[in-house]
C-alpha positions, 0 to 999 in steps of 0.5 A: 443126788438131789437136795431137798428143802421143806418147812414144817410147823410145831405146835406152841409149847413143844420146842424143847420136846421136839428137840429132845425126841430128835436128839434121841432118834431111834437107831433103827429109824436112822439106819432106815434113812441111811439105807434109803440114801438120805444123808446130811439131813438137818432140821433148823428151827425159827420159832415154831417153823422148822426148816429141813434140808436133806440130800438123797440119792434118788428123789423117788425114795421120798415117795417110798418112805411114807409107806415104811411102817417105822416111818409111820410109827415115828409120825405117830410119835411126833404127831402131838408136837407138830401140825400133821395130816390125818395120817399123822404125817407132818404137814410139809411145805416144799421149798424151791431152791433159790441159790446153791454154792458148791 
């Protein structure tokens, strides 16, 4: 199991809509993420900066998920709200773990 942390950025004025869309996450997307071994996935917001944390059985799965049609559909849905790459994936800044207390 691996712990993964990363940052993303919202576009100004989209804080409420971003939260609303995640409060109503598509059940089939949540199921896909669970099937792929993701758990304890949370996203925190500080102004327009988003901090995400998740645990995953196999870190290599993080490279497989972007190929899933449902993930790509979610990215397209979220693209108007966030800083994104040309393929609509969110711009992600990986974070280095500095401390962990089990």
